[in-house]
N, C-alpha and C positions, 0 to 999 in steps of 0.2 A: 359304840361296843365292839370287840375286837373277838372276831372266833378264840376259844380255848387250843392251842397248841400239841393239835392227839398224830398228831397223820399228814407221814409223809405224801404229798400231793404232785402229781402230775398233773402237770397245767396243764386241761385239755377239759371242755367245758362239754356236756356232755345235752344234748335237748330233744333224742327222738331214737328212739329205738323198736325195733321189727328184728320178729323174730331171735336169728343169730346172730341181724344186726342196729350197731347202732352211731347213729354222727351227731357228729358235733358243731359249736353255735356256727365254726366259715362252711361246712356243706361238708366235710369232710365225711367218708363211710369207713370204721371199722366192723370187725371180724373180734365178737364180745366170742372166746373160747373161756373165759374165768365167769362169768355170772355173778358176780357181786360178791367172789365170796362164796357161788354153787345158791348163790338164793335163785336164780332161777329156770323153773326144774320143765316149763313150755314151753318155754317162748317169750320176750318180753310182748308187750301189747297182744294179748292172745286175742282174740275178741271175743270168745266165750266167754273169757276170766275180766276183762273191759266188761260183756253186758251183760255177768251176775252183778259186778261191782252198783253201775247200774243202776243198775232193776231194783237193786237190796237198797243206794241211796235213796230213790225216788219214798218208798216205803220206812227207813228207821232206820237211820245209825249205827244208832248204842243208845240201851241201857244196861241199869247191872243186872250181876244171876241175883239178884234181889226177886226177879222176873222168870214165868218158863221163858225161854228160845227155843222155840221149833227147831231149830239152825240145827243148833247143835246139837240134837238125837239124830238126827238127821244128816248130820255130818261125823257122828258116832259108827252111822248105821254105815253108814259108804266107807269107809274106814279103814274098816274093823271087813269088810267082805272082801276089796282091793287088797291090802295085808294084807290075807288072809287070819287072821286072831280076835275074830269072828266073838270069842265066848274072852275078853278083856273088858275095861270099863280106861273112860277118857275124863282125861284131865289138861285144861286147855286152859293156857297162859302167852302169854306175850316174844317168849325171845329163848334162846337156846339155854343159854348160863340162867333164866329161871326155870324154865326145861330140869337140866337137870339134881340147882338150887331146890326143887322141890322134888323129884327120885331122890336124890338125899336123906330129905330130913324126910318124908317117908317110911324109907327104906330103917332111921332112924328111929319113928313112932312104931315098926310095929316090930320087929326087932327085940326093942327096949336096948339098943346099940350102942358107943357113941365111931368103935374103930372103920376105916376107909381104907382099900384098898384099890392105888393107884398104879400108873403104869409112867415109868419114861420115857418124855415126848407126847407125851397125853399135853389137852388144849378141851379144858367143858367149863367157861365162863370166864367172866368178869368182876362174878360177881362173890359176896365172900369166901360158902364153902366149896361155890364151885373154882372159885382161882386156887382157895387151897388143894385141892386136890389138882391144880397142871402143873407140870412136873416145870414152870418157867421160871424163876428167882422175880424175873424184870416187871409182871407183872403182881406178884405181892408184895400186899402195902404187910406193915410191920401187923395191922391188926387184923390180916385176914391169916395169918405164922397160925398153927396149931399145932398139937402131935398127935393129933385122930386122929393126920393121913400116911398111911405106909407106903410109900412105892416101891415097886418089884420092877424088875426088867421087863421088858415087853416081848413077852410070847418064851419065859422061861420057866418052863413046869415045874422042874425044879424048886427054885423060885418061891413057887408059886404056894407052894405042897410046906415045905417048908414053912412060912406063911402063917400057914390055915392050919400046921402041928402046933408052932408053937404060944397064934394069938383069934384061933376061934372059937374059942366064945366069946370075945371082947368084937371080932368079926360084924358092922352089922352090914356094911354091902361091900362089892367089887362094882366096877366103874369103871368101863375100857370102851373103844371107842374099836369100831369090827375094822374101819380104814382109817386110822389119823389123815388127818388133814393137814395143822400148820406142822403140824411135828413132820412132819413131810412123806404123808403118801407110805406112808407099814401096816400095811396089810398083816392080821391076827390074824394066825394060823389053823384052820378047824382044830386042831386038834384043842387045839391050847380052850377057844374059848369053849370047847368040852372040857374041859378038864377042869375048871372055869364051873359048870351046871354042873359036876360034879356033886366040887367039894362045897360049893355053896347050900344044896342039899344036903349034901353032909354034915354041916353045918350050922344050919337054917338060919344063911347068911342070904340078901339079893342082892341077884343079878341085875346091874339093871346097862345096856344098851348103849350104851350114849352115838344114836346115829340121828342130831343135829347136820352130820354135811353128810355122811355115806348112807344117808336115807330115803326116802323117798323115794324109792327107786332103780337111786343115780347106778349104782354095782349092778346094776342085769336083776338086781335078786326086790324085793320089797327093801327086804333093810339088811344089810350084808351079812348077817353077824346067823341069816339063814342058812346060809350058805355052808357052816359047821351043823344043821341038821337040828339043833332045837332051840328049846327056846328060853328067852330071859325070861325074868318076875318085873319090867319095867323095861321100855321101851322111849327115848328120848326124841324128841323132831324139835323143828326146826323147820331155816333156812328154805329149800324148795315148798316147801308147806303149803305158802302164802303166795308164792312165785314174787317179792317182792313185796305182798302186803307184809305187815308186824302181825304175828299167828305160828303160837309154840305148843307144846301139848309133849304130857305120860298117858303113855297106854298102860294097864295097870291090871297085872296077873289076875283072876278071879277072888283069889288064897286071902287078900288084901285087902282089905275087909275099911269101906269108907268110913269115919267118922268127921260130922259135924265143927265146922273152924279146924280142923288139924290142918287146912288149905286152903290158895283163901287169893284174889283176885279182883280186883277192879275190871281195869280193862279186854279180862281174857275169856275167849269168845261170847264176843262181840257179835254183834249182826256183821256187817262189812269183813269184817275176819271167815267165818263160817262163812257169808257168800265168798270170799275169794277164795275156802282153803275147798267148797266143795268146788267150786270150778276145775282147784288142780287137775282132782280125782280125779273127778268125768273124763278132762282132758287126757292124763293115762289114759286110764282105761281103753277107753276111745279109740284113741289112734295107732293107741300097742305102745307106747313110748319106751318102756321098761325092754322092750324086744329091742328097739333100738341104740338104748343104749347097750345092751350085747352086742349090734355087730362093729354099728362102726365105733365102739369101744376095742373091739378087735382089732377092726381095718385100724386106726390108731396105731397100733402096739406092735403089730405085725410092718408101720409101715416106721414107727422108732424104730424097731430090734435093727432095721439091716441099716439102721444109718451106725456111722460102728465110735464115732465121735462120741456120740449121746451112750450114757450104762446105766449096767441094772432102771431101765423101764416096767417097771413096777402098779398094778391098782387092778380094777376092777369095774366095767359098768365103763361109762364115762366120766371117774371118777383115776387119772392116768397123775401117774410123777417117771421124774426124771431126770439121773444127776449130767450137772454141764461140767465141766476138768475148769480150767483156773482159765489158760486161754482160750473160752468160750463165754465168762464172764460178763459180758453186754447182750447174751443173747438176748435176755428176754426185756432188754432194753430198746434191740435194735425190733424184737419185732414187733415192737410199739407201734415205733414211732421212722422203721425203715419199712414194715408192712404191715403197718397201722391196725394191726390184731392183738389183743388183748390176750395175756395168763395171767395165771400167779407166780410166786416165790414162796421159797420156803427158806428157810435161810439153811446153809452156806450155803447152798451150790445146786438147788430144783428149783425144778418147774415144773408147777400146779399148772393140770387141766379139769377142767372141773364144766364143763360148758352147760347146755340146756340137751332135756332126755331129745330133743327135737334135733337136734346137729340134722345135718345133709349129710351125706357123701362128698359133693362136689364142698361145701364145705371142707373137712375133712380133707381132702385133695389139697386146699390151696393150701390149708395150713402146710401142709406135710410139704408139699413146693418154697414155701416162704422158708422154711425153717432152711432147706434145703444150701437155696441162692442165703440163704445167711450166712453160714458157716461156712458156704466158699468163701463169704467177701470175709472173713474174718480172719482162717486161712490164711490172706491173701494179702492179710497188711502185713 
C-alpha cells in the first residue's frame, strides 16, 4: 500500500527535536521557525510536557466521555484563568476543523438560523461546513458547496453593515480569524472586530472567533481577538493547544446553553489530551511565554522592516508575515536548504513565521543574519 499523495514533501526526515531545533536522520540541525503549522507553542519536547504525558500514560490513556474525567475540569479551570474567560464553558474535540465545525453547528442550534458570514482569504478547515466557510475553491468539493455561506471582503465595515441590513434575521454566525494564517498573515482591524460584535448583538447572531492558529498566546494576548477589547461568543482553538498532541476545543459564552447530544466526540478530551493541554498552559504561564512572544516578535518585525527588499511586514507577536518580490521567490527554499531554517509560506509570495513562543533572542538574531545573507546571494546571481 502507498500513501495517498496529498502533500508536497521536503525530502527531510526529522528524528529528534528540542526547543526551537529539530534534527534529521543524517544528524543535520535545523532552526524551526514554523512549528509544524503553528503547533509547537512551548518548544519541542519540553520536559514538563513530556513528564505530564508519561505520568498520565502510566495511569490511563483513554476512556470515553461516558464517564467523569476530572482532568477535563482541571483543564477548563486552568484555561479560564490563563485566557481571562473564566465564565465561559469548554467543549473539547480533536482538531481545528472540528472545533470550527462544532462552533458553527452550535451557533445554528442557538439561533435557529442557517446563514454564516465568512471573509475573503479565510481558512477554517477541511471538513464539511468548515471548508464551506473557507475561501479557497481548491479545497471545496461539490458536496461541500452551500448557499448558506456569504463571503465578504476582509476588514470592510460597509460590506458587513450592508450584509446584515439585507440578511440580518437569517444570519446565525460571523466567523473570522483574528489574524488570517493560510490567507497570508492578514490582521483583522480592531475596529472591524468591534463592528462584528455590535452587529452580532443587534441582530442576535453569534460571533465566532477562529483562534485555531492566532490563539493560545501567539499574538502576545491569549486570543488575538482580545486586541479589539470585545468578547466573542465562541472561540475555537487547536494548533498550539497541545504542542503537537492532537487536542482542540471551543469555549462558549455563558448565554449559550448546552443540551445533551447536540455536540459529541469519541476522542475529544481524553486523558492524554488533557494532560498535554494542561502542561502547555502551565508552561505558558510559568515561563511568561506571551510576554516573550511580544518581545521577540517586536525584534523580528523591526529587523525585517529594516531590510528594504522585504515588503509589508505584518502580524502580531510571533505570527509574522512578509512579502518577497519575484526576484527573491526562492528565498524560503534557500533558507531551508542553505541556512537550515524552516519557515512557512502562503501563495503566491508570502513567507510566514510561526515559531515556538519560547523562541530565544539568539535564534531570532540567527534568522535575521541568515535572511540577509540569502538575499545578498540571490541578488548577486
